[in-house]
ROROPA-222978 format. One line per 10 residues: number of its first residue (from 1); their letters; for each residue y, x, z of N, C-alpha, C. Coordinates in steps of 0.001 Angstrom, whole numbers, plus 500000, padded with zeros to 6 digits. Atoms other than C-alpha are relative to their C-alpha. Layout:
<atoms>
NUM) a) Y/X/Z/Y/X/Z/Y/X/Z | ...
</atoms>
This chain:
<atoms>
1) mtesiavtgi) 499396/498101/500436/735436/254020/664134/499011/500277/500807 | 500373/499568/499397/732904/256137/665529/500602/500831/500739 | 499047/499369/498917/734176/257981/668792/499975/501518/499623 | 499835/498575/500158/735298/261353/668231/499290/500911/501348 | 500962/499509/498873/733265/264092/669960/501027/501541/500108 | 498926/499113/499438/735584/266501/671816/499729/501385/500716 | 500488/498498/499218/734730/270805/672854/501090/499562/501017 | 499218/499781/499519/736291/271181/675873/499343/500934/501035 | 500005/498348/499220/734788/274330/677287/499532/500934/499213 | 500276/498944/500974/734002/277895/675394/499258/500826/501137
11) gvvapnglgt) 500338/498826/499560/731850/280520/676681/499508/501038/498906 | 500106/499128/500750/731962/283681/674580/499504/501372/500776 | 500336/498572/500166/729690/286846/674870/499888/500527/498290 | 500002/499326/501283/730193/289077/671776/500480/501631/500256 | 500114/498888/499938/730196/292600/670907/501647/500935/500318 | 498551/499808/499598/734381/292915/671148/500505/499279/500874 | 498958/500606/499015/735224/291130/673816/498434/499194/501230 | 500571/500662/498909/733167/289648/677128/500798/499195/500824 | 499195/501067/499732/734471/286424/677758/501064/499310/499261 | 498971/500757/500738/736669/284041/675889/501152/500802/499633
21) eeywaatqkg) 498299/499597/500223/740076/285240/676208/499825/501574/499559 | 500259/499045/500150/739023/288809/675987/499471/500675/498286 | 500508/499702/501077/736961/288387/673159/501127/499290/498771 | 498994/500682/500708/740149/286112/671400/501083/501221/499655 | 498513/498891/499969/742778/288917/672285/499151/501289/498882 | 500806/498765/501188/740501/291736/670319/500117/499268/498592 | 499982/500165/501365/739592/289497/667622/501163/499835/499464 | 498959/499973/500092/743556/288983/667101/500275/501080/499288 | 499561/498952/500110/743922/292246/667064/499697/500640/498810 | 500925/499164/500974/741140/293186/664552/499175/501281/500920
31) isgidrisry) 501108/499192/499457/739325/295074/667167/498621/500026/499713 | 501503/500444/500522/735952/295516/665859/499044/500825/501666 | 500963/500012/498771/732509/295830/668480/499041/501111/499199 | 501181/499467/500723/730397/297667/665573/500371/501494/500116 | 500335/498980/500225/729253/301010/665858/498879/500384/500338 | 501367/499623/499902/726184/303189/666217/499314/499480/501082 | 500886/500409/498990/723401/301943/668086/499850/501014/501287 | 500134/498854/498715/723404/303211/671531/498969/499993/500782 | 500643/500335/499599/720568/301528/673037/498730/501116/500010 | 500984/498920/500500/717929/304102/671527/500621/500871/498586
41) dpgcyptqla) 499508/498756/500948/718162/306948/669006/500049/499047/498676 | 499935/500566/501512/718521/304938/665520/499675/500926/498564 | 499660/498776/501592/718600/307978/663187/498723/499945/499057 | 501319/499595/500901/714877/307585/661607/500327/498104/499245 | 499860/501369/500999/716156/303716/660266/501561/499878/499429 | 498544/499994/501194/718674/302885/657502/500653/499753/500258 | 499283/500751/499098/720639/300896/659536/500076/500269/501201 | 500412/499434/498707/721883/302625/662116/501136/499501/500826 | 499047/500577/498868/725158/300501/663216/499740/498713/499975 | 500392/501580/499361/724980/297078/665012/501582/499600/500672
51) gevtdfvage) 498779/500491/498810/727755/295034/667103/498938/499695/501185 | 500813/499875/498446/726356/295971/670428/500896/498825/501125 | 499171/500376/498869/727645/294043/673718/499789/501251/501190 | 500344/499309/499058/727800/297037/675486/500190/499962/501487 | 498922/499921/498806/729838/296054/678616/499204/498696/500751 | 501017/501056/499552/726864/293191/679597/498987/500474/500808 | 500799/499501/499342/725185/293808/682593/499479/498451/500802 | 500354/501497/499341/722823/290700/683529/500347/500142/501353 | 500102/500371/498374/722443/291490/687471/501546/499965/500600 | 498731/500205/499245/726356/291377/687709/500147/498413/499882
61) hlasrllpqt) 499722/501369/500444/725812/287891/686500/499231/498648/500630 | 501268/500898/499984/722501/286364/687074/499632/500433/501153 | 500860/499297/498102/720352/286324/690689/498908/500646/499279 | 500818/499063/499990/717898/288999/690570/498598/499151/499892 | 501032/500672/500396/714980/286420/690423/500002/499931/498441 | 499751/500353/501222/716224/285527/687179/499454/501300/498798 | 500326/498943/500780/715888/289050/685414/498565/500429/499218 | 501398/500059/500771/712001/289481/684776/499680/499330/499628 | 500611/501180/500614/712047/286012/683511/500187/499896/498710 | 499198/500944/501443/714283/285809/680599/500468/501678/499440
71) drmtqmalva) 499757/498775/501321/715028/288316/677457/501708/500267/500450 | 498162/499862/499871/719010/289504/677095/500393/498925/499088 | 499534/501078/500966/719571/286621/674485/500429/498905/500889 | 499536/500970/499171/719010/284378/677289/500950/500270/501176 | 499378/499570/499483/720606/286084/679863/501288/499687/499750 | 498847/500265/500755/723591/286069/677516/500231/498488/499756 | 500436/501379/499968/722993/282441/676899/500400/499159/500888 | 500114/500678/498594/722902/281529/680546/501678/500245/500412 | 498230/499979/499292/726263/283201/681515/501030/499564/499180 | 498974/500599/500985/727902/281657/678457/500179/499059/500148
81) sdwaladadl) 500106/501104/499846/726910/278618/679276/500714/499887/501686 | 499113/500169/498648/728382/279037/683459/501099/500505/499257 | 498538/500193/500025/731595/280289/681630/500645/498744/499404 | 499794/501246/500528/731598/277355/679426/500246/498498/500665 | 499837/501145/498635/731233/274714/682200/501331/500418/500812 | 498778/499448/499386/733714/276497/684204/501232/499598/499326 | 499078/500122/501483/736191/276645/680879/500495/498537/500147 | 499876/501682/500353/735544/272801/680840/500426/498977/501267 | 499741/501184/498705/736520/272020/684624/498671/499629/500086 | 501156/500706/499542/732704/270432/685023/499255/500610/500523
91) dpasvpefdm) 501396/499650/498946/730440/270359/687612/499071/499072/499742 | 501110/501194/500585/726968/268964/686188/499567/499514/501301 | 500672/500999/498875/726254/267749/690118/500988/499018/499803 | 499103/501329/499959/729314/265309/689227/499284/499008/498662 | 499936/500870/501628/727742/263867/686026/498056/499922/500471 | 501574/500165/499589/723906/262156/686158/499230/501033/499265 | 500427/498817/500846/721312/264321/685215/499473/499607/498448 | 500400/500395/501474/719698/262228/682114/501264/500076/499194 | 498469/500277/500770/723434/261764/680995/500445/501328/499477 | 499513/498620/500152/723589/265819/680295/499259/500565/499230
101) gvvtasasgg) 500874/499412/501223/721970/267504/676985/499886/501435/500139 | 499556/498814/500558/721450/270775/675781/499333/500256/498724 | 500566/499916/501055/721142/271647/672370/500058/501627/499118 | 499573/498708/500270/720750/275372/671253/499590/500087/498426 | 500674/499512/500981/719775/277582/668269/499914/501114/500285 | 500283/499339/499420/717863/280447/668150/499589/500384/498359 | 500807/499707/501270/717013/282677/664766/499147/501097/500371 | 501134/499026/499441/714557/284872/666511/498874/500236/501560 | 500325/499739/498756/713828/284420/670005/499812/501058/500860 | 499751/499020/499388/713426/286768/672698/499353/501370/499517
111) fefaqhelqk) 500862/499166/500550/712178/289655/670628/500252/501385/500727 | 500231/498455/499175/713352/292590/673203/499041/499792/500933 | 500784/500074/498295/711457/291048/676267/498528/499822/499327 | 501233/500025/501129/708327/290507/673414/499567/501398/499556 | 500621/498224/500682/708449/294293/671985/499617/500412/501258 | 500007/499319/498533/708494/295317/675723/498655/499573/500568 | 501318/500359/499210/705185/293196/676667/498932/500381/499055 | 501174/499821/500828/703393/293907/673391/499886/501640/500261 | 500113/498850/499857/704245/297774/674221/498824/500163/501393 | 501063/499850/498967/702211/297139/677451/498447/499778/499737
121) lwskgpeyvs) 501783/500918/500812/699306/295294/675560/499179/501428/499253 | 500445/499061/500794/698908/297908/673426/499576/501365/500674 | 500548/498909/499050/699180/300789/675971/499025/500110/501140 | 500593/500208/498663/698085/299442/679116/498662/499063/500045 | 501145/501094/500073/695810/296240/678510/500696/499076/500246 | 499537/501203/499692/696309/292579/678509/500807/499742/501611 | 499964/500291/498375/696218/292557/682584/501793/500378/500303 | 498555/499581/499718/699934/294165/682545/501280/499388/499343 | 499233/500819/500684/701344/291849/680178/500675/498875/501161 | 499391/500752/499172/703736/289629/682020/499392/498621/499713
131) ayqsfawfya) 500274/501554/499986/703159/285730/682549/501210/499355/499467 | 499015/500808/500150/706590/285175/681772/500318/500116/498296 | 500002/499764/500998/705967/286369/678246/499749/498583/499078 | 500359/501556/500834/704385/282774/677129/501304/499195/499650 | 499585/501028/500859/707585/281482/677106/501824/500926/499701 | 498860/499303/500380/710450/284317/677147/500153/500162/498787 | 499977/499581/501552/709987/284723/673608/500489/499151/499022 | 500339/500735/500926/709812/281580/672253/501639/499143/499795 | 499190/500554/500804/712628/279932/670178/501131/499279/500764 | 499501/501320/499266/713541/277042/672851/500137/500312/501182
141) vntgqisirh) 499778/499611/498641/713952/279517/675635/501530/499472/500501 | 498660/500232/499649/717560/279208/675967/500273/498655/499947 | 499472/501202/499483/717951/275485/675956/499203/499553/501332 | 500997/500282/498345/714960/275194/678741/500641/500574/501261 | 499491/499120/498549/716605/277823/681163/501301/499652/500101 | 499216/500776/500074/719817/276062/680343/499897/498718/501215 | 500020/501391/499349/718730/272782/681244/499594/500326/501562 | 500529/499749/498189/716751/274087/684763/501623/500279/500288 | 498417/499410/499076/720233/275950/685576/500812/498670/500647 | 499094/500603/499289/722298/273539/685883/499388/498369/499677
151) gmrgpsgvlv) 500177/501297/499775/720385/270220/686135/500004/498921/498708 | 499712/500509/500543/720483/268863/682902/498520/499321/498766 | 500783/500526/499901/717801/266613/681976/499990/498793/498795 | 499925/500878/500878/718968/264285/679093/499497/500535/498077 | 499877/499684/501376/718529/264570/675090/500012/501579/500074 | 500127/498349/499696/717519/268487/674641/499367/500527/498276 | 500657/499415/500832/716707/270273/671600/500203/501859/499229 | 499492/498953/500747/716784/273409/669218/499967/500297/498776 | 500036/500085/501427/717387/274417/666004/499746/501349/499257 | 500502/498721/500485/715536/277464/663703/500846/500001/498864
161) tdqaggldal) 499673/500161/500906/717766/277747/660969/500968/501404/499681 | 499398/498401/500063/718908/281633/661001/501547/500041/500390 | 498505/499903/499965/722829/281867/660478/500400/498601/500050 | 498937/501184/499637/723575/278482/660303/499496/499077/500748 | 500138/500557/498635/721820/277454/663282/501106/499718/500916 | 498853/499887/498742/724985/278159/665436/500318/498108/499529 | 499370/501596/500581/726353/274441/663161/499177/499170/500266 | 500825/500735/500191/723443/272905/663035/499618/499337/501202 | 500056/500087/498705/723336/273217/667086/500834/498632/500383 | 498761/500495/499673/726639/271726/667229/500120/498388/499248
171) gharrhlrkg) 500207/501049/500450/725677/269226/664805/499037/498880/500363 | 500742/500844/499320/722923/267776/666415/500491/499593/501461 | 499399/500622/498483/724547/267528/669654/500859/498685/499826 | 499087/501370/500431/727001/265352/668164/499141/498937/499801 | 501277/500817/500353/724316/263166/667189/499724/499116/501173 | 500327/500748/498945/722922/262599/670621/501412/499430/500643 | 498626/500445/499234/726837/262229/672038/500242/498433/499858 | 499965/501638/500762/727041/259264/669423/499609/499034/500105 | 500753/501070/499365/724222/257639/670879/500218/499812/501530 | 499686/500330/498709/725425/257880/674127/499562/500915/501529
181) tgvvvsggvd) 499961/498925/498413/724938/260723/676599/501411/500626/499980 | 498445/499913/499479/728091/261878/678104/500462/501454/499873 | 499947/498743/499708/727720/265805/678113/499088/500969/498837 | 501108/499466/500317/725907/267869/675828/500533/501656/500227 | 499831/498971/500357/725903/271652/675987/499099/500515/498675 | 500599/500297/501499/725516/273261/672723/500757/501325/499248 | 499710/498379/500621/725746/276677/670483/498366/501014/500071 | 501333/499095/500193/723768/279877/669682/500285/501281/500658 | 499969/498395/499432/723093/283535/671061/498658/500406/499560 | 500963/499556/500469/721081/285605/669571/499896/501861/500660
191) aslspwglvs) 499863/499081/499763/720160/289479/670597/498501/500978/499674 | 501328/499504/500539/717459/291122/668603/500165/501651/499561 | 499713/498928/500496/718508/294486/668306/499607/501346/500258 | 501283/499572/499589/715531/296071/669968/499340/500726/498616 | 500472/499332/501015/713675/298710/667566/499473/498771/499101 | 500803/500821/501038/711220/295944/666386/500872/498790/499505 | 499149/500971/500529/714051/293594/666260/501034/500183/498365 | 499337/499756/501318/716016/295577/663817/499353/500686/498943 | 500878/499624/500790/713087/296791/661686/499791/498386/499408 | 499998/501095/500609/712313/293065/661341/501084/499345/499313
201) qlttgrlspt) 498723/500156/501058/716108/292686/659656/499733/500528/499069 | 499948/499497/501559/715544/295143/657483/499176/499514/499015 | 501059/500610/501024/712542/293555/655904/500885/498924/499027 | 499131/500843/500963/715636/291377/654250/500831/500450/499299 | 499475/499578/501005/716775/293755/652286/501710/499815/500110 | 498171/500318/500074/720446/292884/653328/500884/500238/500903 | 499287/499270/498974/721338/294944/656064/500727/501373/499068 | 499088/499352/500489/724300/297520/655257/499185/501672/500138 | 500519/498842/499738/722701/301568/654916/501410/500897/500746 | 498271/499077/500006/726828/302675/655228/499922/500527/501542
211) rdperayapf) 499766/499513/498317/727109/305109/658519/501123/499833/500754 | 498531/499969/499351/730932/304821/658696/500342/498569/500651 | 499720/501161/499529/731572/302217/661157/501270/499322/499299 | 498249/500437/500371/735485/302082/659481/499401/499472/498187 | 499821/500320/501414/733778/301122/656009/498479/499099/499927 | 501311/500687/500103/730376/299155/656687/499974/498764/500674 | 499750/501767/499925/730239/295368/656111/501000/499590/499634 | 498396/500407/500745/732958/294543/653547/499753/498647/499318 | 499933/501270/500964/732732/290988/652515/500919/500046/498820 | 498965/500570/500750/733935/290211/649557/500857/500842/499411
221) dvsadghlpg) 499393/499042/500408/734663/293693/648660/499585/500923/498885 | 500567/499105/501158/734061/295795/645318/498516/500818/500509 | 500756/498954/499764/731764/298094/647571/499012/499120/501086 | 500891/500659/499088/729873/295177/649752/498327/500473/499313 | 501259/499298/500412/726440/296759/650128/499611/499397/501652 | 500914/500535/499370/725054/294272/652856/501026/499680/501350 | 499017/500447/498692/726148/292922/656547/499395/501209/501097 | 500833/499235/498918/725247/294430/659705/499784/499063/501603 | 500419/501341/499453/723453/292605/662219/500997/500303/501714 | 499211/499997/498489/724894/292190/666296/499576/498880/500917
231) eggailvler) 500515/501039/499023/724182/290319/669555/501029/499309/500391 | 499036/500400/499445/725903/287870/671368/500333/497881/498988 | 499283/501287/500493/727572/284197/670355/500498/499199/501111 | 498892/501292/499094/729388/280989/672147/498863/498838/500404 | 500419/501404/499108/728026/278279/674185/501391/498706/500204 | 499135/501110/499877/730270/275076/673965/499747/498409/500815 | 500309/501590/499623/730522/271846/675659/500364/499385/499503 | 499851/501253/500661/730677/268808/674029/499654/499020/500662 | 500091/500980/499370/731502/265513/675298/500743/498879/499122 | 499009/501213/500600/732762/262008/674023/501303/500014/500706
241) asharergar) 499059/499427/499664/736076/262037/673775/500700/499140/501243 | 500018/500805/498550/736284/258983/676328/499650/500476/501270 | 500709/499242/498566/733806/260954/678877/501188/501098/500265 | 499331/499266/500291/736515/263688/678380/501540/499383/500603 | 498822/500460/499745/739710/261692/678814/499761/499341/501535 | 500283/500954/498233/738227/259408/682224/500047/501396/500943 | 499860/499042/498813/738087/262858/683850/500816/501034/499658 | 498973/498919/500250/741119/264538/682486/499862/501368/499422 | 500311/498477/500348/739583/267310/680797/500924/500433/498923 | 499291/499384/501136/741395/269437/678218/499348/499773/498830
251) sygtiagyga) 500782/499788/501560/740406/269329/674355/500075/500938/499220 | 499971/499063/500914/740282/272276/672220/500067/499398/498468 | 499802/500476/501628/739819/269966/669169/498700/499193/500319 | 501195/500586/500417/737241/267884/667920/499118/500454/498866 | 500440/500106/501311/734174/267860/665541/500206/498745/499081 | 499432/501237/500739/735588/265877/662631/498773/499671/499101 | 500666/500115/500747/733003/266414/660148/498486/501333/499667 | 500738/499106/500354/729706/268135/659497/498785/499912/498992 | 501414/500294/501219/727204/268645/656370/498889/501442/500126 | 501282/498901/499978/723755/270801/655815/499092/499459/498927
261) tfdprpgsgr) 500666/500106/500788/722161/271257/652846/498589/501693/500027 | 500853/498629/500458/719364/273470/651085/499682/500495/498808 | 499455/499447/501530/719454/275674/648389/498638/499650/499038 | 501257/500392/500868/716946/274714/645358/499057/501364/499768 | 501140/498824/499890/714098/277202/644715/500611/501011/498988 | 499429/499007/500620/715094/280517/643557/499438/500047/498281 | 500095/499987/501328/715264/280835/639568/499914/498945/499242 | 500030/501137/500490/715337/277549/639232/501281/499577/499201 | 498815/500445/500862/718924/277623/637467/501130/498831/501219 | 498713/500923/499729/720400/275221/639836/501125/500252/501012
271) epglrravet) 499051/499495/499178/723688/275600/641772/499384/499798/501708 | 500276/499951/498648/723224/276761/645505/500661/498863/500715 | 499643/501470/499270/723775/274012/647882/501211/499847/501090 | 498944/500431/499133/726992/275214/649963/501056/499185/499635 | 498935/501225/500087/729378/273401/647954/499795/498608/500486 | 500338/501297/499380/727591/270187/648847/500173/499445/501544 | 500105/500280/498814/727416/270866/652142/501616/499984/500167 | 498381/500199/499676/731471/271541/651959/500102/498558/500031 | 499443/501550/500105/732003/268042/650581/499210/499146/500724 | 500544/500865/499072/729727/266387/652576/500599/500183/501487
281) aladarvape) 499400/500078/498458/731196/267843/655739/501491/499419/499780 | 499111/500687/500112/734543/266893/654363/500159/498489/499974 | 500357/501189/500222/733526/263418/653355/499579/499281/501520 | 500257/500342/498481/732410/263064/657000/500884/499957/500817 | 498660/499761/499191/735449/263942/658132/501102/499315/499699 | 498603/500521/500447/737637/261878/656089/501154/500482/499787 | 498885/499215/500498/739517/264335/654900/500352/500748/498411 | 500107/499455/501423/740723/265528/651366/499802/501607/500020 | 500352/498198/500086/739970/269550/650484/501544/500426/500223 | 498871/499487/500077/743706/269824/650676/500713/500054/501696
291) aidvvfadaa) 499960/500363/498672/743539/268834/654444/499978/501394/500866 | 500758/498786/499687/741833/272226/655126/500660/501345/500326 | 499290/499097/499369/743793/274826/656794/499740/501425/499770 | 501360/498701/499902/741290/277749/656966/498665/499656/500074 | 501249/500079/500214/738085/278431/655784/499388/501473/501290 | 500626/499420/499180/736100/280340/658153/498475/500407/499545 | 501292/499713/500847/733386/282144/655828/498965/500503/500701 | 501074/499895/499535/729784/282649/656021/500075/501659/500211 | 499844/498582/500334/730559/286423/654570/498816/500571/500218 | 501370/499625/499888/727060/287804/653574/500243/501376/499796
301) glpdpdraea) 499690/498503/500806/728415/291311/652432/499012/500325/498932 | 500753/499354/500894/726461/291094/649509/500667/499646/498508 | 499239/500510/501276/728052/290929/645634/499484/498294/499762 | 500265/501607/500595/726130/287676/644624/500210/499142/501298 | 499445/500944/498696/726089/285893/648093/501340/499822/500139 | 498504/499711/499401/729685/286700/648711/500829/498826/498432 | 499835/500398/501283/730419/285688/644778/499732/498359/499808 | 500285/501379/499986/728392/282351/645001/501016/499503/501242 | 499131/500976/498709/730572/281537/648495/501623/499687/499472 | 498583/500103/500593/733757/282437/646747/500455/498632/498674
311) aalsavfgpy) 499688/501347/501084/733032/280286/643725/499807/498348/500931 | 500058/501534/499943/732100/276911/645793/501266/499766/500551 | 498310/500406/499756/735353/277262/647643/501373/500373/499078 | 499454/499933/500668/736993/277758/644627/499843/498593/499031 | 500585/500974/500486/734889/274585/643068/500815/498775/500609 | 499198/500827/499486/736301/272550/646053/501153/499570/500214 | 498660/499833/499578/739582/273851/647010/500882/500390/498853 | 499482/499421/501321/740804/275720/643586/500138/501752/500352 | 500245/498135/499483/741014/279628/643518/501057/500019/500747 | 499077/499039/499121/743235/281485/646106/501005/498710/500864
321) avpvtapktm) 499258/501289/499500/744137/277832/647462/499897/499992/501432 | 500027/500605/498278/743237/277719/651077/499838/501695/500423 | 500215/498324/499411/743334/281174/653397/498644/499738/500353 | 501342/499989/499503/739828/282247/654264/499885/501475/500697 | 500118/498579/499357/738585/284721/656770/498682/500126/500443 | 501086/499852/499656/735712/286375/658510/499981/501260/500993 | 500130/499304/498543/736065/287639/661987/498756/500600/500247 | 501390/499363/499765/732287/288545/662349/500281/501448/499081 | 499713/497816/500159/733270/292189/660633/500464/500293/501051 | 499461/498880/498498/734678/293123/664118/498407/499358/500586
331) tgrlysgaas) 501187/500336/498951/730990/291872/665678/498642/500210/499133 | 500754/500340/500975/728622/291861/662642/499389/499012/500180 | 500679/501502/500127/726175/288555/661647/499459/500300/501355 | 500493/500636/498416/725169/287105/665475/498607/499181/499466 | 501143/501296/499856/722559/285174/663633/500115/498329/500129 | 499531/501368/499680/722490/281948/665422/501007/499670/500586 | 498640/500464/499379/725243/282571/667425/501156/500817/499256 | 498425/499828/500842/727952/283833/664594/500510/498513/499843 | 499274/501022/500462/728580/280427/663299/500273/498983/501510 | 499286/500486/498619/729157/278818/667095/500952/500958/500436
341) ldaatallam) 499082/499185/499625/731353/281869/667784/500981/499753/498950 | 498756/500441/500818/733107/281187/664438/500570/498299/500371 | 499751/501526/499910/733460/277509/665409/501149/500388/501352 | 499300/499791/498179/734809/278702/669227/501649/500668/499344 | 498519/499089/500849/737359/281441/666880/501048/498930/499584 | 498994/500884/500754/738431/278710/665022/500294/498855/500913 | 499253/500598/498970/739290/276131/667983/501064/500976/500741 | 499308/498960/499510/741235/279196/669485/501167/500283/499165 | 499005/499929/501140/743227/279510/666435/500519/499178/499777 | 499184/500963/500120/743914/276084/666261/501090/499935/501140
351) rdgvvpptlr) 499244/499636/498915/745524/276590/669975/500818/500782/499919 | 498601/498844/499798/747365/279622/669325/500772/500277/498745 | 499079/500024/501571/748715/279004/665660/499450/501738/499208 | 500249/498673/500496/746656/282581/664835/498847/499945/498720 | 500761/499834/500539/744392/283368/662039/499490/501176/499950 | 499873/498281/499686/742479/286504/663157/499361/500910/498638 | 500178/499677/501456/741619/289014/659923/498562/500419/500063 | 501231/499764/500521/738561/290131/657838/500466/501648/499732 | 499685/498840/500803/738385/293909/657904/499422/500662/499326 | 500570/499097/501001/737595/296613/655790/499821/499898/498487
361) vteqaadcai) 499617/500428/501274/738180/295084/652828/500860/500695/498767 | 498595/499195/500574/740447/297598/650823/499973/499583/498650 | 499774/500098/501357/739603/296672/646925/498983/498624/500105 | 500720/501490/500528/738837/292696/646704/499126/499855/498570 | 500412/500162/501472/736378/291816/644003/500590/499243/499540 | 499069/501019/501053/737744/290254/641020/499352/498705/500081 | 500702/501287/499932/735200/287771/640932/499766/499089/501263 | 499379/500350/498772/736113/286618/644470/500884/499379/500210 | 498563/500103/500121/738874/284334/643786/500287/499175/501379 | 499249/500232/498961/739945/283548/647465/501105/500584/500755
371) dlvrdaarem) 499234/499448/499165/742800/284215/649628/499656/500480/501182 | 500808/499658/498933/741583/286359/652114/500642/500581/501223 | 498956/499852/499084/743025/287047/655231/499564/501296/500346 | 500702/498623/499631/742932/290725/655626/500813/500616/500884 | 499257/498466/499268/743771/293891/658028/500707/499251/501305 | 499126/500328/498707/746173/291679/660191/499847/498221/500138 | 500399/501292/499774/746127/288377/661848/501272/499025/499082 | 498804/500995/501300/748546/285263/659821/500272/499003/500755 | 498834/501390/498899/750536/282988/662347/499984/498978/499020 | 500194/501261/501103/749924/279652/660897/499494/498977/501069
381) tvrhalvlar) 500817/501436/498777/749191/275986/662419/498920/499997/499175 | 500946/500415/500607/746030/274963/661884/499711/498494/500620 | 500014/501495/499377/745564/271324/662051/498128/499636/499667 | 501202/500089/500225/741871/271222/660207/499573/501737/499864 | 500738/498471/500563/739229/274458/659771/498860/499729/499569 | 501157/499998/500156/736482/274554/658090/498887/501309/499850 | 500899/499118/499641/733471/276734/659237/498696/499715/498777 | 501602/500120/501498/730235/277760/656406/499625/501006/501020 | 501044/499217/499531/727093/279363/657529/498995/499749/499229 | 501008/500200/500761/724088/280043/655471/499039/500821/500666
391) ghggfnaamv) 501249/499213/499138/720720/281551/657135/498962/499966/498878 | 501121/499217/500771/718131/283410/655251/498807/498912/499544 | 500863/500954/500338/716127/281270/653265/500585/498648/499701 | 499007/501279/501006/718447/278680/651803/500697/498993/500640 | 499095/501101/499382/720016/276818/654568/501612/500237/499876 | 498647/500119/500150/723553/275787/654201/500735/499075/501188 | 499216/500945/498758/726138/274307/657075/501205/500173/499872 | 498660/500142/499961/729496/273107/656781/500533/499350/501048 | 499536/500848/499237/731680/271988/659885/501471/499851/499726 | 498878/499889/499721/735176/270619/659989/500028/499301/501593
401) lraptad) 499283/500416/498700/737267/270873/663058/501537/499932/499850 | 498603/500844/500276/740359/268797/663862/500559/500314/501584 | 499825/499733/499026/742599/270108/666166/500942/498502/500900 | 500109/501301/499137/743489/267627/669205/501588/499322/499519 | 498802/500521/500454/747337/266861/667828/499648/499448/498600 | 500131/500657/501699/745867/265887/664281/498823/498518/500089 | 501090/501577/499769/743278/263115/665990/501124/498664/499715
</atoms>
């Protein structure tokens, strides 16, 4: 039988909490980190709300020499990886360097850094552009910087599948572990709320124009008019279960199943690929649909994608058959950081027996036949959780997480 892959450490940087326990405390209480963008005046943009990590000061956590070399997303990813390794009680120096890998996801790369350097190019000339621009903008930079920081020279990589990337990275990390690597640091962190980043996101037509933080981004609601962007994410430490046991590590749970699909061509009349991703993940985990205790939804926040997700869940589980939640309504959609943060949240829900709420859904759409956990957390035992993610352009990912007691 294939060996289980355990999650032994979690590091979180999120708009409603800096650090895992601060984030989790806020999320259980339904405290939102969404507000008007504060780093610049967003008045000229149709979307003016976002999930900003307002209390993150990179210089408080990282050496000053790293700051001019790195984008905000990389700074967050480095700090989250530090916290995840500390949470796992794992000193990288105690593990052979080629037995440790890094797999991250990125949806946009270092947008804020790139914007600043492009502004220098246009206003002053090429000689003023930082040499660090050559890699600070790149999709794989978080993987590279985490690898360098911790001396991790084993199998590594980056996944670029938008919102689905956070799960795809964890799924790819699991493959490396099953092939023999001892430890893989994995997850996703994005931070593209600079003006250039925001304008790029506006081109999708999926951002909510609502100006009231108490009303914007309401997935599965009759008034759903789009999502809100956010920054941050989660980095996880994954280990082969035997490796974790040998060093006496605590396990939050295991990655029991994973599935990824791609949607058919628009207008083809064929069913979207989300249901197949769910069924693939369930089959991989060797669990029946009724074993799933809660679903962490992708929650696009638009009528058609919300309806399609609800239909996929109803097809697999039956209408209103399983609790569904979308805690990303407190953070915004963090792109590559969203699904890894949902995975971390699901593991914390298993640990404490609490499913966090979905905010701002005042009137659930009649054609979304799901048991949505709304307004307040729901206390319940969680043995298996299903996490869903869809990336712009047709990417779908599903992951089944299993509590340690269910292994």
